[in-house]
C-alpha positions in Angstrom: 74.5 107.9 136.7 76.5 111.1 136.6 80.1 110.5 135.9 83.3 112.7 136.0 86.0 111.4 133.3 89.8 112.7 134.5 91.9 113.3 131.4 90.6 114.3 127.8 93.2 112.0 125.7 92.4 109.3 124.2 91.4 106.7 126.9 89.2 109.7 128.2 87.4 110.8 125.6 86.5 107.5 124.5 85.3 106.7 127.9 83.4 109.9 128.0 81.9 109.7 124.8 80.8 106.0 125.1 79.4 106.2 128.7 77.4 109.4 127.6 76.2 107.6 124.8 75.2 104.8 126.8 72.5 107.6 128.7 75.0 108.7 131.4 75.2 112.3 132.5 79.4 112.5 132.1 81.6 115.6 132.7 85.0 115.2 131.2 88.0 117.6 133.0 91.3 118.1 131.8 94.0 120.5 133.2 94.5 122.0 129.4 92.2 125.0 128.9 93.0 125.1 125.2 92.4 121.3 124.8 89.1 122.1 126.8 88.1 125.1 124.8 88.7 123.1 121.7 86.4 120.3 122.7 83.6 122.8 123.4 83.8 123.8 120.1 83.8 120.1 119.0 87.1 119.8 117.7 88.9 116.6 118.8 92.5 116.8 119.3 93.3 113.8 117.5 92.0 111.3 114.8 89.8 108.5 115.8 87.1 107.0 113.7 83.7 107.9 115.0 84.9 109.9 118.1 84.0 113.0 116.5 80.3 112.2 116.0 79.7 110.7 119.1 81.0 113.9 121.2 79.1 116.3 118.8 76.2 114.3 119.2 76.4 113.9 123.2 77.4 117.4 123.7 74.4 118.6 121.7 72.4 116.3 123.4 73.6 118.1 127.1 74.7 114.4 128.2 78.8 115.3 127.7 80.2 118.7 128.9 83.5 119.9 129.3 85.7 121.8 131.9 89.0 122.0 133.7 87.0 122.6 136.9 87.1 119.5 139.6 84.9 121.3 141.8 82.3 121.6 139.0 82.0 117.9 138.3 83.6 115.6 141.2 80.9 116.8 143.8 77.8 116.1 141.6 79.3 112.7 140.7 78.8 108.9 141.6 81.7 107.5 140.2 84.9 109.2 138.5 87.0 107.6 136.1 90.7 108.6 136.1 92.0 108.7 132.6 95.5 110.4 132.5 98.5 109.6 131.0 101.5 107.4 132.7 104.2 108.2 130.4 107.6 106.6 130.9 110.8 108.1 132.6 114.3 107.7 131.0 114.6 104.6 133.4 111.4 103.0 132.0 109.4 103.3 134.9 106.0 105.1 134.7 106.0 108.6 135.5 102.8 108.9 138.1 102.7 112.6 138.7 99.7 113.5 136.5 97.9 110.5 138.2 98.6 111.5 141.5 97.5 115.2 140.9 94.4 114.1 139.4 93.7 111.8 142.2 94.7 114.5 145.1 92.5 117.2 143.1 89.6 114.4 142.7 90.2 113.9 146.7 89.5 117.4 147.6 86.5 117.8 145.7 84.3 114.6 146.8 81.1 115.1 148.4 79.1 112.0 149.6 80.2 108.1 148.7 82.3 108.2 145.4 83.8 105.5 143.5 87.5 106.5 142.0 88.2 103.9 139.3 91.4 104.0 137.7 91.7 103.2 133.9 95.2 104.9 133.5 97.9 102.0 133.3 99.7 102.0 136.6 102.3 99.6 138.4 101.6 97.2 140.9 101.5 98.7 144.2 101.0 102.2 143.9 97.0 101.6 144.5 98.0 101.7 148.4 99.9 105.2 147.5 96.6 106.4 145.9 94.5 105.6 148.7 96.4 107.1 151.1 96.4 110.5 149.1 92.6 110.4 148.9 92.4 109.9 153.0 94.7 113.0 153.4 92.6 115.2 151.4 89.0 113.7 151.4 86.3 114.5 153.9 84.0 112.1 152.2 83.7 108.3 152.0 85.3 106.7 149.0 86.4 103.3 147.4 89.1 102.6 144.6 88.8 99.9 141.6 90.8 99.1 138.8 89.1 99.0 135.2 91.6 98.8 133.1 91.0 99.9 129.3 91.7 97.7 126.0 91.3 99.7 123.3 93.0 100.0 120.2 93.6 103.2 118.6 91.7 103.0 115.1 89.0 100.9 116.7 88.8 102.7 120.1 85.0 102.9 119.9 84.2 99.6 118.8 86.5 98.3 121.4 85.1 100.2 124.2 81.2 99.0 123.2 82.1 95.3 122.3 85.5 94.2 124.5 86.7 91.1 124.6 86.4 91.5 128.3 85.8 93.8 131.1 88.2 93.6 134.1 86.9 95.0 137.5 89.4 95.2 140.3 87.5 96.2 143.4 87.8 95.7 147.4 83.9 95.4 148.0 80.5 94.3 146.7 79.3 97.9 146.4 82.3 99.1 144.2 81.5 96.2 142.1 77.7 96.6 141.7 78.3 100.2 140.4 80.9 99.2 137.9 78.5 96.2 136.8 75.6 98.8 136.4 77.6 100.8 134.5 79.1 98.3 132.0 75.8 96.5 131.8 74.9 97.4 128.0 78.5 96.6 126.9 79.3 93.5 125.6 82.1 91.1 126.8 83.2 88.8 129.6 83.3 90.1 133.0 86.4 89.2 135.0 85.9 90.1 138.5 89.3 90.4 140.6 91.0 92.3 143.2 92.7 95.4 142.2 96.8 94.2 141.6 95.2 91.5 139.9 93.5 93.7 137.5 96.4 96.2 137.0 98.6 93.1 136.1 96.3 92.0 133.6 97.0 95.1 131.7 100.6 95.0 131.6 100.6 91.0 131.0 98.1 91.4 128.1 100.5 94.3 126.4 103.6 92.4 126.9 102.2 89.1 125.5 101.2 91.1 122.3 104.6 93.1 122.0 106.2 89.3 122.5 104.2 87.9 119.9 105.3 91.2 117.3 108.9 90.6 118.5 108.4 86.5 118.3 107.4 87.3 114.3 110.1 89.6 113.6 112.8 87.2 115.1 111.3 84.4 112.7 111.3 86.5 109.8 114.9 87.4 110.5 115.7 83.3 110.4 113.7 82.5 107.7 115.6 85.2 105.7 119.0 83.4 106.6 117.3 79.7 105.7 115.6 80.7 102.6 111.8 79.9 104.3 108.9 82.0 103.4 107.8 84.0 106.5 104.3 84.3 105.4 103.9 80.9 105.3 105.7 80.0 108.2 103.4 82.2 110.0 100.4 81.4 108.7 100.8 78.0 109.7 102.1 79.0 113.0 98.8 81.1 113.6 96.2 78.5 112.2 97.0 77.1 115.7 93.7 77.8 117.5 95.8 78.2 120.6 97.9 80.7 119.0 96.1 82.7 116.3 97.3 85.3 113.7 96.8 88.6 115.6 100.3 90.3 115.9 102.1 87.5 114.1 103.1 90.2 110.9 106.9 90.8 110.8 107.9 94.6 110.1 109.5 97.5 111.4 108.3 96.6 115.1 105.7 97.8 117.4 105.1 101.8 118.6 102.4 103.8 119.9 101.4 105.0 123.5 101.2 101.4 125.1 103.1 98.7 124.2 106.5 100.6 124.2 106.0 102.1 127.6 104.3 99.0 129.3 106.8 96.7 127.9 109.5 99.0 129.7 107.2 99.5 132.9 106.4 95.6 133.3 110.2 95.0 133.3 110.9 97.9 135.9 108.0 96.2 138.2 109.7 93.0 137.8 113.1 94.5 139.0 110.9 96.6 141.9 109.8 93.3 143.1 112.8 91.2 142.9 112.3 89.7 139.2 114.4 89.9 136.2 111.9 89.7 133.3 114.3 88.4 130.6 112.0 87.5 128.3 110.7 91.1 127.9 114.2 92.6 127.9 114.6 90.4 124.9 111.6 91.7 123.4 112.2 95.1 123.7 115.9 94.4 122.0 114.4 92.5 119.1 111.6 95.4 118.7 114.8 98.1 118.7 117.0 95.7 116.3 114.0 96.5 113.8 115.0 99.7 112.5 118.3 98.8 111.8 117.5 95.7 110.1 115.2 97.9 108.0 117.8 100.8 107.4 120.3 98.0 106.4 117.9 96.9 104.0 117.6 100.3 102.2 121.5 100.6 101.9 121.6 97.1 100.1 118.9 97.9 97.8 120.4 101.6 96.9 123.8 100.5 96.9 123.7 97.1 95.4 126.0 98.3 92.4 127.8 100.8 94.1 131.4 100.6 95.5 130.6 102.3 98.9 127.6 99.9 100.2 126.7 101.9 103.2 126.4 105.5 101.8 123.0 107.2 101.2 124.1 110.4 100.6 122.3 112.6 98.3 119.9 109.5 97.9 116.5 110.6 97.6 114.1 108.5 99.4 109.8 108.4 99.8 108.8 107.4 103.1 105.1 106.1 102.9 103.5 106.1 106.6 104.5 108.0 109.4 101.8 107.1 112.6 102.5 104.3 114.5 99.7 102.4 112.8 97.1 102.7 110.6 93.6 104.7 111.1 95.5 107.0 113.6 97.5 110.3 113.7 99.4 109.1 116.7 103.5 109.8 116.2 104.2 108.6 119.9 106.9 106.0 119.6 106.3 105.6 115.8 109.2 103.8 114.3 109.1 106.2 111.3 110.7 108.5 113.6 113.6 106.8 114.1 113.7 105.7 110.7 113.7 109.1 109.0 116.2 110.3 111.7 118.6 107.9 110.4 118.0 108.0 107.0 118.6 112.2 107.5 121.9 111.2 109.4 123.1 108.9 106.2 123.0 112.2 104.0 119.3 111.1 102.2 116.9 113.5 101.1 113.3 112.3 102.7 110.2 113.1 101.6 107.0 111.8 103.4 103.4 111.1 103.1 100.8 109.8 105.7 96.8 110.1 105.2 96.5 111.4 109.1 99.9 112.1 110.7 101.4 114.7 109.0 100.3 117.6 111.4 101.7 116.0 114.3 104.7 114.7 112.3 105.9 118.4 111.9 106.0 119.2 115.2 108.6 116.3 116.0 110.5 115.7 112.7 113.3 117.6 111.7 113.1 120.6 109.3 114.5 118.8 106.5 112.0 116.8 105.9 110.1 117.3 103.0 106.2 116.6 103.1 103.9 115.6 100.0 100.4 116.1 99.3 99.8 112.0 98.4 101.5 108.9 98.1 102.1 109.4 94.2 104.0 113.0 94.6 105.9 111.5 97.4 107.4 109.0 95.1 108.0 111.2 92.1 111.5 111.1 90.8 112.7 109.3 94.1 115.6 106.5 94.3 113.3 104.3 96.8 109.9 103.9 97.8 109.9 102.8 101.8 106.7 101.4 103.3 106.6 101.9 106.9 102.8 102.4 108.1 100.2 99.7 106.6 97.6 102.0 105.4 95.4 100.2 103.1 95.8 102.8 100.3 99.4 102.0 99.8 98.6 98.2 99.4 95.7 99.6 96.5 98.4 101.9 94.9 98.4 101.5 91.1 102.0 100.4 91.1 102.7 100.7 87.2 101.9 104.5 87.6 104.5 104.4 90.8 107.2 103.0 88.8 106.9 105.3 86.0 106.9 107.9 88.8 110.3 106.4 90.5 113.5 107.5 89.3 114.9 103.8 90.5 111.7 101.2 90.9 112.9 99.9 94.3 110.4 99.4 97.1 111.6 98.6 100.9 108.1 97.1 102.4 108.7 97.5 106.2 105.1 95.8 106.9 104.9 93.5 104.1 102.1 94.8 102.2 102.8 93.8 98.8 102.9 90.8 96.7 106.6 90.0 96.1 105.9 88.0 93.1 103.7 90.6 91.5 105.8 93.5 92.2 109.2 91.6 90.6 106.7 90.7 87.7 106.3 94.4 87.3 110.1 95.0 87.2 110.5 96.3 91.0 113.5 95.7 93.4 111.8 94.4 96.1 112.9 93.7 99.9 110.6 92.8 102.6 110.9 91.0 106.1 111.2 87.5 106.0 111.0 87.1 102.3 
């Protein structure tokens, strides 16, 4: 089948790479000439395991190509996948300007029956407006479908090839048949539904994941107040098959391109339809509170013997981990940004290290931030070491070496990656969440 994928971001590139790998002819369109030229040279604009190899392989095989022109691709395609961003506005609602622009340009270039499948996360109800946009400009038959993605950054290829489920929201058997045929080589349960239900599955899934994170953080706070051990508590909770262990890890909170914006957008959707989503408002508030809780842990640890228990002025601090999660270089809504800005505002000197995200971090972090070449250089001579992203190499550090390098043996573990008892045996002052 011949396909066009609109948008060369995470979702678009992974979608294009996987469908070309499965034997389809795929065109990937993006409005950024710079990004398209980089992709033509084989340079992927972000870090995602195995994605570069897939793109390089299928570009050389002639199954995948990149362009800025809708006219070169849409008329040749049986299906068009819309994978553009829907970033949040200041009020939490999704900004759909990129989406409507992509749909309009697609409509102007349709030739023959074409299925337009929306992978972008869009609020319920806007499918009618999108259909109206296509009718205004199209001179060919078309149908809309919703096929939301559930990929995780850091494992996006695996998640696309072996998902838990494939959601297909359509109005007709013909559109349904096309999407089922395209996804035939991919595993996962098929869930066939209407378009609005498909859109709601996406929002509901991300909202529930965010709720589990905030629930874990609320339990961690209660554990600290009661003297309970959050690891034992959440292990007991997660062992219930109805609940599961995933996303029940306390820490500095969730970030990234999906959970924060989708929670706010879902709240806005509820408001639009006359429903006050109190649960998600609490989830969002708990997530915001985690940053302040973490900063307070830093203050207490560094000023335990100080008269001024709230000053970080002049303290030298190492922050390990910048990306919002390991195995990615994505800094969107990363907790590290808020943490670092607060530390600087309190007068601390901050040195950072991340295995993948430093180049992206330099674009958004204040110029006062210092960058290290590895985790050991980062902690050298510092008053404290802060864990913000749970990269495996941090949990595997030589802690005897780290203690010798640190000025003061203080660790504030924002992801609970270390064993508290082991570090205390080595002479560290340790603080985590719920311990």
